[in-house]
Steps between C-alpha positions, in 0.01 A plus 500: 500500500552877506633490144181317382282760672696776335469338160122461541447861608732634228322301229158622611607871508400703199601867524225610262230327705597635845461304820221260580330433828604163639241227529482461882284183468798333344719592798238343728494179294880487493503535880251218542720277279842598640410455868429121486785435261741674738368312802503164324852554362625643824613811318428809709568738207201360310249523783622846606473614141158338484394683813615835354312430178192398693504814714560720196201344324265524803591857581419606145186293462295805397728533197438141372375505146185314417523178314360664186779756478786267589417211264792379300458434135583129460664573162765710682621223738740334251648836411576571861703185541684522166582867547786410740662246269 
């Protein structure tokens, strides 16, 4: 799992572009998803990770981007999935 996270971060890094502010709303949504999955599966790692994501998203709620600025271009979605293959 750590290797997958490293690959995702490394593929999104562009030295010419600099760093980007994380989308904290995404952390909040991931937390909401991971907590019930971890509880239902009996896997404490998932629900603890979900709790961390949830807290991270809530504490940075003032930095959430509006829906207009964080819209994803639907034409980019296939490119995201095929980029790793």
